[in-house]
Each structure stands twice: as structure tokens, then as C-alpha cells.
C-alpha positions as CSV (number, residue, x, y, z in Angstrom):
1,M,9.9,-12.8,-21.8
2,N,12.6,-11.4,-19.6
3,E,11.7,-8.1,-17.9
4,T,14.8,-6.5,-19.4
5,H,13.2,-7.1,-22.9
6,R,9.6,-6.2,-22.1
7,G,8.3,-2.8,-23.0
8,R,10.7,0.2,-22.9
9,L,12.2,2.6,-20.3
10,T,11.6,6.4,-20.1
11,R,14.6,8.6,-19.6
12,E,13.8,8.5,-15.9
13,G,14.1,4.7,-15.9
14,I,10.4,4.1,-15.6
15,R,9.2,1.0,-17.4
16,I,6.4,1.3,-20.0
17,H,4.6,-2.0,-20.0
18,E,2.7,-3.6,-22.9
19,T,-1.0,-4.0,-22.9
20,A,-0.8,-7.8,-22.4
21,D,1.1,-7.2,-19.1
22,F,-2.1,-5.7,-17.5
23,A,-3.5,-9.2,-17.2
24,G,-0.6,-10.5,-15.2
25,M,-0.8,-7.6,-12.8
26,H,-4.5,-8.2,-12.4
27,R,-3.9,-11.8,-11.4
28,A,-1.3,-10.9,-8.8
29,G,-3.2,-8.0,-7.5
30,A,-6.4,-10.0,-7.2
31,L,-4.7,-12.7,-5.1
32,A,-3.2,-10.1,-2.7
33,A,-6.6,-8.4,-2.3
34,Q,-8.4,-11.7,-1.8
35,I,-6.0,-12.7,1.0
36,L,-6.6,-9.4,2.7
37,D,-10.4,-10.0,2.4
38,E,-10.1,-13.4,4.0
39,I,-8.1,-12.3,7.0
40,A,-10.7,-9.6,8.0
41,E,-12.6,-11.9,10.3
42,H,-9.4,-12.9,12.0
43,V,-8.7,-9.4,13.2
44,F,-10.2,-9.2,16.7
45,V,-9.4,-8.3,20.3
46,G,-7.0,-10.8,21.8
47,Q,-5.5,-11.9,18.4
48,T,-1.8,-11.6,17.8
49,T,-0.2,-10.1,14.8
50,A,2.0,-13.2,14.4
51,A,-1.2,-15.3,14.1
52,I,-2.5,-13.0,11.4
53,D,0.8,-13.2,9.5
54,K,0.8,-17.0,9.8
55,L,-2.7,-17.1,8.2
56,I,-1.4,-14.9,5.4
57,E,1.6,-17.1,4.8
58,D,-0.6,-20.2,4.7
59,K,-2.9,-18.6,2.2
60,V,-0.1,-17.5,-0.1
61,N,1.4,-21.0,0.0
62,A,-2.0,-22.7,-0.6
63,S,-2.5,-20.5,-3.7
64,G,0.7,-21.7,-5.3
65,A,2.0,-18.2,-5.3
66,K,5.1,-16.8,-3.5
67,S,5.5,-14.2,-0.8
68,A,7.6,-11.3,-2.0
69,T,8.6,-10.3,1.5
70,I,9.9,-13.5,3.0
71,G,13.6,-13.3,2.5
72,Y,13.5,-9.7,1.1
73,K,16.6,-8.0,2.6
74,G,16.4,-10.5,5.5
75,Y,12.8,-10.0,6.3
76,Q,11.1,-13.2,7.5
77,H,7.3,-12.6,7.3
78,A,4.6,-12.7,4.7
79,S,3.2,-9.3,5.7
80,C,4.0,-6.1,7.5
81,I,1.5,-5.3,10.3
82,S,1.6,-1.8,11.6
83,V,-0.5,-1.0,14.7
84,N,-1.6,2.4,16.0
85,H,1.4,4.8,15.9
86,V,3.4,2.4,13.7
87,V,3.5,4.1,10.2
88,C,4.7,1.1,8.2
89,H,6.9,-2.0,8.1
90,G,5.7,-3.3,11.5
91,I,7.0,-6.8,12.2
92,P,4.4,-9.4,13.2
93,G,5.0,-10.8,16.6
94,D,3.4,-11.6,20.0
95,K,1.6,-8.3,20.3
96,V,-2.0,-8.9,21.4
97,L,-4.6,-6.6,19.8
98,K,-6.6,-4.5,22.2
99,D,-10.0,-2.9,21.8
100,G,-9.8,0.0,19.5
101,D,-6.4,-0.8,18.0
102,I,-6.1,0.1,14.3
103,L,-3.7,-1.7,12.1
104,N,-2.5,-1.7,8.5
105,V,-1.8,-5.1,6.9
106,D,0.5,-5.0,3.8
107,V,0.9,-8.0,1.6
108,T,2.9,-8.6,-1.6
109,V,2.6,-11.8,-3.6
110,I,4.3,-13.0,-6.8
111,V,2.0,-14.8,-9.3
112,D,3.7,-16.0,-12.5
113,G,6.5,-13.5,-12.0
114,W,4.2,-10.5,-11.4
115,F,4.1,-8.6,-8.1
116,G,0.7,-7.8,-6.4
117,D,1.2,-5.2,-3.6
118,T,-1.6,-3.8,-1.5
119,S,-2.4,-2.8,2.1
120,R,-5.5,-1.7,4.0
121,M,-6.7,-0.8,7.5
122,Y,-8.4,-3.0,10.0
123,V,-9.8,-2.4,13.5
124,A,-9.9,-4.7,16.5
125,G,-13.1,-4.1,18.5
126,K,-14.8,-0.7,18.5
127,L,-13.4,2.0,16.2
128,S,-13.0,5.3,18.0
129,R,-14.2,8.5,16.4
130,K,-10.7,10.0,15.9
131,S,-9.4,6.7,14.4
132,E,-12.5,6.5,12.1
133,R,-11.8,10.0,10.9
134,L,-8.1,9.3,10.3
135,I,-8.9,6.1,8.4
136,Q,-11.5,7.8,6.2
137,V,-9.3,10.7,5.3
138,T,-6.4,8.3,4.4
139,H,-8.7,6.2,2.3
140,D,-10.1,9.2,0.5
141,A,-6.6,10.7,0.0
142,L,-5.6,7.5,-1.8
143,M,-8.6,7.7,-4.1
144,K,-7.9,11.4,-4.8
145,G,-4.4,10.4,-5.8
146,I,-5.7,7.7,-8.2
147,E,-8.2,10.2,-9.7
148,A,-5.2,12.4,-10.7
149,V,-3.7,9.6,-12.8
150,R,-3.9,10.0,-16.5
151,P,-1.5,10.2,-19.4
152,G,0.1,13.7,-19.6
153,A,-0.4,14.4,-15.9
154,T,2.6,14.4,-13.6
155,F,3.6,12.5,-10.5
156,G,3.6,15.9,-8.7
157,D,-0.1,16.1,-9.5
158,I,-0.7,12.8,-7.6
159,G,1.3,14.1,-4.6
160,H,-0.4,17.5,-4.7
161,A,-3.9,15.9,-4.8
162,I,-3.1,13.8,-1.7
163,Q,-1.3,16.4,0.3
164,S,-3.9,19.2,-0.2
165,Y,-6.7,16.9,0.7
166,V,-5.0,15.6,3.9
167,E,-3.9,19.0,5.1
168,A,-7.3,20.5,4.5
169,H,-8.4,18.0,7.2
170,R,-5.7,19.2,9.6
171,M,-3.7,15.9,9.3
172,S,-0.2,15.3,7.9
173,V,1.3,13.3,5.1
174,V,4.4,11.2,5.8
175,R,7.4,12.3,3.7
176,D,9.9,9.6,4.6
177,F,8.2,6.8,2.6
178,C,6.6,6.7,-0.8
179,G,5.0,4.5,-3.5
180,H,7.1,2.8,-6.1
181,G,7.1,1.2,-9.5
182,L,6.5,-2.5,-9.8
183,G,5.7,-5.2,-12.3
184,R,8.1,-8.2,-12.6
185,V,10.2,-6.5,-9.9
186,F,9.2,-5.5,-6.3
187,H,10.5,-2.0,-6.3
188,S,11.6,0.1,-9.3
189,P,11.4,3.7,-10.5
190,P,9.4,5.9,-10.0
191,N,9.3,7.0,-6.4
192,V,5.7,8.1,-6.0
193,L,5.6,10.9,-3.4
194,H,2.4,11.6,-1.6
195,Y,3.1,15.3,-1.4
196,G,4.3,17.8,-4.0
197,R,3.7,20.6,-6.4
198,A,1.1,20.2,-9.2
199,G,2.8,20.0,-12.6
200,S,6.2,18.8,-11.2
201,G,8.0,15.5,-11.8
202,P,7.9,13.0,-14.6
203,R,4.9,12.8,-16.9
204,L,2.6,9.8,-16.7
205,E,2.4,7.5,-19.7
206,E,0.1,4.7,-20.6
207,G,1.7,1.4,-19.4
208,M,3.3,2.6,-16.2
209,F,2.7,0.4,-13.2
210,F,3.2,1.7,-9.7
211,T,1.7,1.8,-6.2
212,I,0.1,4.8,-4.4
213,E,0.2,4.2,-0.7
214,P,-0.2,7.4,1.4
215,M,0.6,7.3,5.1
216,V,-1.3,9.9,7.1
217,N,-0.7,10.9,10.7
218,L,-3.1,12.6,13.1
219,G,-0.1,14.6,14.4
220,R,3.1,15.7,12.8
221,P,4.6,14.0,9.7
222,E,8.0,13.1,11.2
223,T,8.9,9.4,11.6
224,K,11.7,7.3,13.1
225,V,12.9,3.8,12.4
226,L,13.3,1.6,15.5
227,A,16.4,-0.5,16.3
228,D,15.1,-3.5,14.4
229,D,15.8,-1.4,11.2
230,W,12.3,-2.0,9.9
231,T,9.5,-0.6,12.1
232,A,8.8,3.0,11.4
233,V,6.8,5.0,14.0
234,T,5.5,8.5,14.4
235,R,7.9,10.6,16.4
236,D,5.1,12.2,18.3
237,K,3.3,8.9,19.0
238,S,0.3,10.1,17.1
239,L,-1.9,7.5,15.3
240,S,-1.1,6.7,11.7
241,A,-3.0,5.0,8.8
242,Q,-2.3,3.8,5.3
243,F,-4.0,2.4,2.3
244,E,-2.3,1.1,-0.8
245,H,-3.3,0.1,-4.3
246,S,-1.2,-1.1,-7.2
247,I,-2.3,0.6,-10.5
248,G,-1.6,0.8,-14.2
249,V,-1.9,3.9,-16.3
250,T,-4.4,3.5,-19.2
251,A,-5.2,5.7,-22.1
252,T,-7.9,7.4,-20.1
253,G,-6.8,7.2,-16.5
254,A,-5.9,4.4,-14.0
255,E,-6.7,0.7,-13.7
256,I,-6.6,-0.6,-10.1
257,F,-5.1,-4.1,-9.9
258,T,-5.8,-4.6,-6.2
259,L,-9.5,-4.0,-5.8
260,S,-11.1,-6.0,-3.0
261,P,-13.2,-8.9,-4.5
262,A,-15.5,-8.8,-1.5
263,G,-15.7,-5.0,-1.1
264,K,-13.8,-5.1,2.1
265,F,-11.1,-2.5,1.3
266,H,-12.4,-0.1,3.9
267,P,-12.7,-1.5,7.5
268,T,-16.2,-0.3,8.0
269,W,-17.4,-2.9,5.4
270,A,-19.2,-4.9,8.1
């Protein structure tokens, strides 16, 4: 069935998907999560981000799926890999990982027309105490945001849950980038802000699909985009971390489509 005929749209343009659509999102999300599981052992001191991206592309192709990012607005890689003070949209290349580097790897695949989008943090070598604290707060902030999801709640409730948790730990939430709707399209309404006022914004309804993907900085929240028009970095060069899940709103809460099959979503799994 064509996406334009599937489900209905709210007045804000947010698609309400049918119950049967959850299965398609689970398949796409599971593949993206599995690929991120499988690259964990390939993140090490001396590795290049280009080599990690090549592994991801090979795994996407071997699965029979498609990469959503190759060719997207001219982008030519199967992942975004954001190291240390890179907030998001880092371009894989010849950069060699050093001991203590932290990195976010973001992958989106297309399986039978459904988009699976997820990212998580990794560390090369030994994790420093400040990096460990940043990663933990970012991970927990994502889960606080997911816990706020239920029919009748608002998108402002999600942002408020994330922002209040992060700022209580004396860190900052990036304002310049947000989560997004997805399904049979890569990006669609709503914009899912990771900050905000409780009770504000559109109300959540069963059947909404979207990502929650907070970016958290050790320093100030401001970012800038480099001359390549993709790479976003912290203006103050402070470390940044991000975790992302794709979810669907159910009758009682949220269903996560991108759970790690091997339990490797958090980099301290080892």
C-alpha cells in the first residue's frame, strides 16, 4: 500500500500508522541495531572511521536491505560517525581513532520500504571518567524521554523529561538538531525536540512513529556546521554524546523498534 494511503494524518501532519505497520518497523529497526552490534568489536585504537563505515555498508548490502543515507542529499556513506566534539553528521574518513576517543555511529536502513534509524556510542581504548559520565547521562536522558511517551502526553513532555534530567547533571542539551517522524519515509513530521515545556506541543497518539535522539554536551549547547555542510561540532569544543532509538506509540506507552539484539546498546556492555 502506498504511504499516502496508509493510516491518517493529524492536523499537524503527523502520520498515524496502522497496527500492522509495527511489524515492518520492527524488521527495519532490528537490522539497524544488529549491524551496530556487529561493528562493536571493530571500534579500536588505530581503526579509521572509513573502515567502520565500509563494514556497515557491506553488512547492509549482504542483508539485502538498502542504506537510507547513501545518496541522501548527496551524502555518500552508509553511516554518520561523530567523534569527540562532533555532535552529529560526522563524515567517515581517514581519521584514526586514538585511545579514549568516543564516537557516535548512526545507521539508517530500508527494509521492505520501512526505515530503521538508530545510533549509539562507542569508545576506542580506555573510557575516561568524564566521557563515561557524559555517555551515561545521555543514555539515561534518552530513556527518560521514552518513558514520557504515552497517548495523551505531549511532545513537550518528552523534551522536558530529557532537558530537566540533563541539566540536573550540569550538562546541556543541543537545540539545533532534533528527532523526527519516520516510517516509509526517512524524515517527516513531527520534529521531536529534546528540550521544552511540559504540556506543550502536539499530543501523542497511538500509531505515531518517530525517533528520540538527544545530543548532550559537557559544555555549552551551541553548535556550528563545518564547511562540508554536514559535520556539526560543539562551538566550545566540549565533548558531545548521542543515543537514538526509533519508537512507536502504543495504547500504553512506547515500543522500541531498535533494541540491541545482543544487549550492546551501551558501550560498557563488555
